[in-house]
Structure formats: C-alpha cells, structure tokens
C-alpha positions as CSV (number, residue, x, y, z in Angstrom):
1,M,0.0,0.0,0.0
2,S,1.4,3.4,-0.9
3,Y,0.9,6.6,1.2
4,K,0.7,10.2,0.2
5,E,3.8,12.3,0.8
6,F,3.6,15.0,3.5
7,H,5.2,18.4,2.7
8,Y,6.0,21.1,5.3
9,R,7.3,24.6,4.5
10,W,8.4,27.1,7.1
11,E,9.6,30.7,6.4
12,Y,11.5,32.9,8.8
13,E,12.3,36.6,8.4
14,L,15.6,37.1,10.1
15,Q,17.8,40.1,10.9
16,S,21.2,38.4,10.2
17,S,22.7,37.9,6.8
18,P,23.0,34.5,5.1
19,E,26.8,34.6,5.6
20,E,26.3,35.2,9.4
21,L,23.6,32.5,9.8
22,W,25.3,29.8,7.7
23,P,27.8,28.5,10.3
24,L,25.0,28.0,12.8
25,V,22.1,26.8,10.6
26,A,24.4,24.6,8.4
27,D,26.0,22.9,11.5
28,T,23.5,20.1,11.2
29,N,25.1,18.1,14.0
30,R,24.5,20.9,16.5
31,F,21.2,21.9,15.0
32,N,19.8,18.4,15.3
33,R,21.0,18.3,18.9
34,D,19.4,21.7,19.6
35,T,16.1,20.6,18.2
36,G,15.8,17.5,20.3
37,L,16.7,14.8,17.7
38,P,18.2,11.5,19.0
39,T,21.8,10.6,18.5
40,V,22.7,8.6,15.4
41,E,25.2,5.7,14.8
42,V,27.0,4.6,11.7
43,R,25.8,1.1,10.7
44,Q,28.3,0.3,7.9
45,G,31.0,-1.9,9.4
46,E,34.0,-3.7,8.3
47,G,33.5,-6.3,5.6
48,E,30.4,-4.6,4.2
49,E,30.4,-3.1,0.8
50,R,31.4,0.5,0.8
51,L,28.7,2.9,-0.2
52,R,29.7,5.3,-3.0
53,N,29.9,9.1,-3.1
54,A,29.8,9.8,0.6
55,R,26.6,7.8,1.3
56,R,26.2,6.4,4.7
57,R,24.0,3.8,6.5
58,L,22.8,5.2,9.8
59,R,20.5,4.3,12.6
60,L,18.7,6.0,15.5
61,F,16.1,5.0,18.1
62,K,12.9,6.9,18.6
63,F,10.7,5.8,21.5
64,G,12.5,2.5,21.4
65,V,11.7,2.0,17.7
66,P,14.8,1.5,15.5
67,V,14.9,3.7,12.5
68,E,17.6,2.9,9.9
69,W,18.3,4.6,6.6
70,E,20.7,5.2,3.8
71,E,21.7,8.8,3.7
72,Q,22.5,10.4,0.4
73,P,25.3,12.9,0.3
74,F,24.4,16.4,1.5
75,E,24.3,19.0,-1.3
76,W,25.0,22.6,-0.7
77,V,26.0,26.0,-2.1
78,R,27.5,28.1,0.7
79,P,25.8,30.3,2.1
80,F,22.5,30.0,0.2
81,R,21.2,26.4,0.5
82,F,21.7,22.9,1.6
83,G,19.7,19.7,1.6
84,V,19.8,15.9,2.0
85,E,17.7,12.9,1.1
86,R,17.2,9.9,3.4
87,R,15.9,6.5,2.2
88,Y,14.7,4.5,5.1
89,L,15.3,0.8,5.5
90,K,13.6,0.3,8.8
91,G,11.0,2.3,10.7
92,P,7.7,4.1,9.9
93,V,9.1,6.4,7.3
94,A,10.0,5.4,3.7
95,E,11.7,8.5,2.5
96,M,12.5,12.1,3.7
97,R,14.0,15.1,2.0
98,V,15.2,18.3,3.6
99,L,16.0,21.6,1.9
100,A,17.1,24.9,3.7
101,E,17.4,28.1,1.6
102,L,18.8,31.4,2.8
103,Q,17.9,34.4,0.6
104,P,19.2,37.9,1.3
105,R,16.5,40.5,1.7
106,T,16.7,43.8,-0.1
107,E,16.2,45.6,3.2
108,G,18.8,43.5,4.9
109,G,18.7,40.3,6.7
110,T,17.6,36.9,5.5
111,K,14.5,35.0,4.4
112,L,15.1,31.5,5.5
113,T,12.9,28.8,4.0
114,Y,13.0,25.3,5.6
115,Q,11.2,22.5,3.8
116,V,10.6,18.8,4.6
117,W,9.1,16.1,2.4
118,A,8.3,12.8,4.2
119,T,6.6,9.7,2.8
120,P,5.2,7.1,5.3
121,R,6.0,3.5,5.1
122,N,3.0,2.3,7.0
123,A,0.0,3.5,9.1
124,L,2.3,4.3,12.0
125,G,4.3,6.7,9.8
126,R,1.1,8.3,8.5
127,T,0.3,9.1,12.1
128,A,3.8,9.9,13.4
129,I,4.9,12.3,10.6
130,P,2.2,15.0,11.2
131,L,2.9,14.8,15.0
132,Q,6.7,14.6,15.0
133,I,7.4,16.9,12.0
134,G,4.3,19.0,11.5
135,M,4.0,19.9,15.2
136,L,7.0,19.1,17.4
137,A,9.8,19.8,14.8
138,A,8.0,22.9,13.6
139,R,8.2,24.4,17.1
140,S,11.8,23.3,17.9
141,F,13.1,24.4,14.5
142,S,11.6,27.8,14.9
143,A,13.0,28.2,18.4
144,A,16.5,27.2,17.3
145,I,16.7,29.3,14.2
146,R,15.4,32.4,16.0
147,R,17.9,31.8,18.8
148,Y,20.7,31.6,16.3
149,D,19.5,34.9,14.8
150,K,19.8,36.5,18.2
151,F,23.3,35.0,18.7
152,V,24.5,36.8,15.5
153,A,23.1,40.1,16.8
154,K,25.8,40.0,19.4
155,D,29.3,41.2,18.5
156,Q,30.6,37.6,18.3
157,T,28.8,34.3,17.8
158,P,29.5,32.1,20.9
159,L,31.5,28.9,20.6
160,Y,28.8,27.3,22.7
161,E,25.6,27.9,24.7
162,P,26.4,27.8,28.4
163,T,25.0,24.7,30.0
164,K,24.9,23.1,33.4
165,A,28.0,20.9,33.5
166,G,27.8,17.3,34.6
167,F,30.9,17.2,36.7
168,S,32.4,14.0,38.0
169,P,32.3,13.5,41.7
170,G,34.5,16.2,43.2
171,G,35.1,17.5,39.7
172,R,34.1,21.1,40.4
173,V,36.6,21.3,43.3
174,R,39.3,19.6,41.2
175,L,38.8,22.0,38.3
176,D,39.3,25.0,40.6
177,A,42.3,23.5,42.3
178,L,44.0,22.5,39.1
179,C,43.5,25.9,37.5
180,E,45.0,27.6,40.6
181,K,47.9,25.2,40.2
182,L,48.4,26.1,36.6
183,V,48.6,29.8,37.4
184,S,50.9,29.2,40.4
185,Q,53.3,27.3,38.1
186,G,53.4,30.3,35.7
187,A,50.6,29.6,33.1
188,A,49.0,32.7,31.6
189,Q,46.2,33.6,34.1
190,E,43.8,35.1,31.5
191,I,44.0,32.0,29.3
192,V,43.5,29.7,32.3
193,V,40.4,31.6,33.5
194,R,38.9,31.3,30.0
195,L,39.8,27.6,29.9
196,E,38.2,27.0,33.3
197,E,35.0,28.8,32.1
198,L,35.0,26.6,28.9
199,I,35.2,23.4,30.9
200,A,32.6,24.5,33.4
201,Q,30.0,25.7,30.9
202,A,30.5,24.3,27.4
203,D,28.4,21.4,26.1
204,D,29.8,17.9,25.3
205,L,29.9,18.6,21.5
206,T,32.3,21.5,22.1
207,L,34.5,19.8,24.7
208,A,34.9,16.4,22.9
209,R,37.5,18.0,20.6
210,I,39.1,21.2,21.9
211,R,41.2,22.7,19.2
212,P,43.6,25.2,20.7
213,H,44.1,27.3,17.6
214,T,40.4,27.7,17.2
215,L,40.2,28.8,20.9
216,A,43.1,31.2,20.4
217,D,41.5,32.9,17.4
218,Y,38.1,33.2,19.1
219,W,39.7,34.6,22.3
220,G,42.1,36.9,20.4
221,A,45.1,35.3,22.1
222,P,48.4,34.1,20.6
223,R,48.0,30.5,19.3
224,R,51.3,29.4,20.8
225,D,50.2,30.7,24.3
226,V,46.9,28.8,24.2
227,L,48.6,25.6,23.0
228,E,51.2,25.8,25.7
229,V,48.5,26.2,28.4
230,C,46.6,23.2,27.0
231,L,49.7,21.1,27.1
232,W,50.5,22.3,30.6
233,A,47.0,21.4,31.6
234,T,47.6,17.8,30.5
235,R,50.6,17.6,32.9
236,V,48.5,18.6,35.9
237,G,45.6,16.3,35.0
238,L,43.1,18.9,33.8
239,L,43.0,17.9,30.1
240,D,43.7,14.8,28.1
241,L,45.3,15.0,24.7
242,Q,44.4,13.1,21.5
243,W,46.1,12.9,18.1
244,D,43.6,13.1,15.2
245,M,44.5,11.8,11.7
246,I,43.2,14.5,9.3
247,C,42.1,13.4,5.8
248,P,43.9,15.6,3.2
249,H,40.7,16.1,1.3
250,C,37.8,16.7,3.7
251,R,40.1,17.5,6.7
252,G,37.9,15.4,9.0
253,A,39.4,13.1,11.7
254,S,39.6,9.6,10.2
255,Q,41.2,8.1,13.3
256,S,42.3,9.2,16.8
257,S,44.7,8.0,19.3
258,R,46.0,9.1,22.7
259,S,49.6,8.7,21.4
260,L,51.3,9.2,18.1
261,S,52.5,5.6,18.2
262,G,48.8,4.6,18.1
263,L,48.2,6.1,14.7
264,R,48.6,3.9,11.6
265,S,50.8,5.1,8.8
266,D,48.0,4.5,6.4
267,A,44.3,5.5,6.8
268,Y,41.0,5.4,5.1
269,C,38.5,8.3,5.0
270,E,34.9,7.0,4.8
271,S,33.6,10.4,3.7
272,C,35.9,10.7,0.8
273,N,36.2,7.0,0.0
274,I,40.0,7.3,-0.2
275,D,43.0,5.6,1.3
276,F,45.9,7.9,2.1
277,S,49.4,7.7,3.6
278,V,50.1,9.7,6.7
279,N,52.2,12.9,6.5
280,F,52.8,13.5,10.1
281,D,53.7,17.2,9.5
282,Q,50.4,18.0,7.7
283,S,47.9,15.2,8.5
284,V,48.0,15.0,12.3
285,E,46.2,17.5,14.6
286,L,46.6,17.7,18.4
287,T,43.2,18.2,20.2
288,F,42.2,18.0,23.9
289,K,39.2,17.2,26.1
290,P,38.7,17.4,29.9
291,N,40.2,14.7,32.1
292,P,37.3,12.3,33.2
293,A,38.2,13.0,36.8
294,V,37.0,16.6,36.2
295,R,34.2,16.1,33.7
296,Q,33.0,13.0,31.8
297,I,32.5,13.8,28.1
298,E,30.1,11.7,26.0
299,A,31.1,12.0,22.4
300,Q,27.7,12.0,20.6
301,Q,26.7,12.3,16.9
302,F,23.5,13.9,15.8
303,C,24.4,14.2,12.1
304,V,27.6,13.0,10.4
305,G,27.5,14.7,7.0
306,G,26.3,18.3,7.1
307,P,28.1,21.3,5.4
308,Q,29.9,22.4,8.6
309,V,31.7,19.0,8.9
310,T,33.8,20.4,6.0
311,P,33.6,24.2,6.3
312,H,36.3,24.7,3.7
313,V,34.0,23.1,1.0
314,V,31.9,25.9,-0.5
315,A,29.8,23.7,-2.8
316,Q,29.0,20.0,-3.0
317,Q,26.7,18.7,-5.7
318,L,25.7,15.1,-6.8
319,I,25.4,15.1,-10.6
320,A,24.1,12.2,-12.7
321,S,26.0,10.6,-15.5
322,N,26.3,12.9,-18.6
323,A,24.3,15.6,-16.8
324,A,25.2,19.2,-15.9
325,R,24.3,21.8,-13.3
326,T,25.0,25.6,-13.2
327,L,26.0,27.3,-9.9
328,K,26.4,30.9,-9.2
329,L,28.1,31.5,-5.9
330,P,30.2,34.1,-4.0
331,L,33.9,33.2,-3.5
332,E,36.7,34.9,-1.6
333,S,40.0,35.7,-3.2
334,G,42.3,32.7,-3.1
335,R,43.0,29.3,-4.6
336,Y,40.3,26.5,-4.9
337,R,40.1,23.0,-6.2
338,L,37.2,21.3,-7.9
339,R,37.3,17.5,-7.6
340,T,34.9,14.5,-7.4
341,V,35.0,11.6,-4.9
342,E,35.3,8.9,-7.6
343,L,37.9,10.5,-10.0
344,P,41.6,11.2,-9.2
345,G,43.1,14.7,-9.2
346,G,41.2,17.9,-9.6
347,Q,40.9,21.2,-11.4
348,F,42.6,24.1,-9.7
349,L,41.0,27.6,-9.7
350,S,42.4,31.0,-8.8
351,V,39.8,33.5,-7.7
352,T,40.5,37.2,-8.1
353,S,38.5,40.4,-8.7
354,G,39.6,40.4,-12.4
355,G,38.9,36.7,-13.2
356,A,36.4,35.3,-15.7
357,E,32.7,35.7,-14.9
358,S,31.9,32.1,-16.1
359,A,33.5,28.8,-16.8
360,T,32.6,25.2,-17.9
361,L,34.2,22.5,-15.8
362,H,34.2,18.9,-17.0
363,A,34.6,15.8,-14.9
364,Q,35.9,13.1,-17.3
365,T,37.7,9.8,-17.1
366,S,40.6,11.2,-19.0
367,G,41.4,13.6,-16.1
368,W,41.3,17.3,-15.4
369,T,43.1,20.0,-17.4
370,N,46.5,21.1,-16.0
371,E,45.6,24.8,-16.6
372,E,44.7,26.8,-13.5
373,L,41.6,28.8,-14.4
374,K,41.1,32.3,-13.2
375,L,37.6,33.2,-11.9
376,S,35.8,36.3,-10.6
377,L,34.5,36.7,-7.0
378,M,30.9,35.8,-8.2
379,P,31.4,33.3,-11.1
380,S,28.8,31.2,-12.9
381,L,30.1,27.6,-13.0
382,D,28.7,25.0,-15.4
383,L,29.6,21.6,-13.8
384,K,29.4,18.8,-16.4
385,N,29.7,15.1,-15.6
386,S,31.0,13.6,-18.8
387,T,31.4,10.1,-17.3
388,D,29.3,7.0,-17.3
389,N,28.7,7.2,-13.5
390,E,27.3,9.8,-11.1
391,Q,29.9,12.1,-9.6
392,L,29.9,14.0,-6.4
393,F,31.4,17.4,-7.2
394,I,33.3,19.2,-4.4
395,L,34.5,22.8,-4.7
396,E,36.9,23.4,-1.8
397,R,39.1,26.3,-0.7
398,M,42.7,25.3,-0.4
399,A,44.5,25.6,3.0
400,W,47.1,28.2,3.1
401,S,49.8,25.5,3.2
402,D,48.5,24.2,-0.1
403,Q,48.5,27.6,-1.9
C-alpha cells in the first residue's frame, strides 16, 4: 500500500545575513541536537560493501523503535542552500528530503525557508509524521533558528551555549584546584580563566574535541600561548590530549589516538572514500578534552555529513552521468580545487577580482586540465559530468599550506 507524501514549509524573516547565519544553521550536528533529535550511529561496518559518493548507512532509536536509513550525500552552495535525502530501510518512514534556503532580503537580513518532504511506510508513519514533524519539529526548528539569529546580533557568535555541567564526583573542586595550580606554576592567568570557564560551561559537543588554535582565534590570544596552556593542563591532569589523523581532502578526523604511536601510517576516510598515507607534519592534529576525573564527556553524533563538517567546502553537488548543473556562488580571493569523490586529481582555480565571470568545468575519465583557471568573485560555473557514472562534485578552498 502506498501513502501520500507530506510536505511542510516554514519561512522565517531574520535580521542576520546568510553569511552570518550559515555557520549555525548549516551545522546540522549541533542543529539536530538543539532541536531534540536523537543521536545517530553509523551502521556500515568492516567487511560490508562501501557505499559510494559519501553515502552512509545510519540508525537511531525513537521511542524505542529502531529507524535505519541510507543517507544520500548532502548537497549545498554556501551560504545559500543545503539539503539531503534519506531513504529508510527500517521504521515508519519510507523517505524524507530536507531543503534549507537562505535568501538575502533587499532591506537587509535573510529570508530562511526550511522544507521537509516525508513519505510514510505504514500506518504508524502516517500518524507519526504530522505529529513529529508537523507539530514538534516545527516548534523546535523555529526556536533554534530564531535563537541563532539572536546570537549573531551579538558582537561575536558564541562557541557554545552555556550549559549546566555534569561534573564528575569532586570534579568542580578539582577544576578550581588544578586551575589555581596552573597559574601558580606560571601559566597565563587570562587563558587559564577562559579555559576554566569553557570546561565548566560548554556542552559535550564543544569539549569532545578542543582545538587550541580555534580557541586562540576566538579569544584573540596568541595561538602558541593557548597551545602551551593546554599542554600544561595535561601535565597537571586537567586535560587529556588526543592525536587526530586528518584526511587531506575533507580535513575530517579519520582516526584518533592518545599517542602518536597509536596512529597507523595508512588510513581510510569513509567520507571521501580514499586511502591515504600519513604525512605527520600535515595530516595530524593535536586536540584536547577534559580529564574524566574533572568532567566526563560523552562523544555523541546527531548528524555525520552536514556542510559544517567540512567548512572549507563551499559547494557540493551530486550530478548524474552525462548531466550538468549551473551554480552561481560568492567566492573569496584565493585558490580553490574542484574534484569529485570517484575521480583522481582535480581542477585548480584562482579567484581574483579580475577573473572570468563564467567557466565550464568537465569531470571526465581522461582527467582534469592542468591549466589553473582564473575566476571572478561571483562566477557562474557550469559543472558537467562527462562520465558514465554519477559524480559527487566538491569545490573546496585550499588551505594556506596548499596555496
């Protein structure tokens, strides 16, 4: 028996610009957490056939009912729109699509349109979708989006929303004592005070992977000073360190270890579907988290593939075999690379104010052109898939070390 698709459309008139809202709205991991969605787990294990083009098999539990689906790759054009399609294998829903669009208003601000299409699998789904999406999600989405808009109205978007910390037994006292010890041993007091506040107030998503350079930039402090305090904090038992293996393409952590010796010299990135050899100078990142004796951190995932997982990727599009798509998007000056997940290499692009207003870029089995194209700051790009298979196109800004 087939069931009619439900369609929901919500519109929000917001004061902030699309560029300001994007890092919050497109952080689907945090957005899903903030709107009360359950945690998810990756179901594809070793020995199973790898899904192509960044697809994933995921599962969550809702009211004790397992819901399992194959998630298609997210598609987006920063900072104007993103969306995803989920094809369910278990549970009351057969299929769901999500599309968020951020349009600048002529008078300033943003018109944000959020749409959901959901098709029931059975009678339970026909009842659950209007309740869960049409009523509960509608309220929680609106509350989160309007809260983000208020965040941006401040001088600086917060790294986290202050929360009531779940300290370990004696953890609050231990935090105070260890911070005093750091200062008495010569650590920079201002940085220690900010670190103490972070550990006491930040949520688990923020504390599961503390990146000292990100903290330094946010605090306006020298990167070296913040890194030194974090390392010092590991010696007194306030923080634990971990070494993350960074994929050279998506820059996500493909493996982690508490010691360098625990990292393998070769790695596989599930998102990019590539194997790569480790360059320890460029592929390893040192991150931190609170010591469990101070605060237990539960590493949770609410979404694994949204745009802010790879914030350097300005556009990602899945294009069918021998098909094309035109994108017009704002770019900053610098060097970019267009690649696909399935094909080796990529097309390098140089973006300047005097570059070309349009370009046609072909993905083909014979490879990419060696010529580095020069583009304007708002180019129109015709992406053409000239192969016999679908291709996931990825336009990414190169790191400064790659330029």
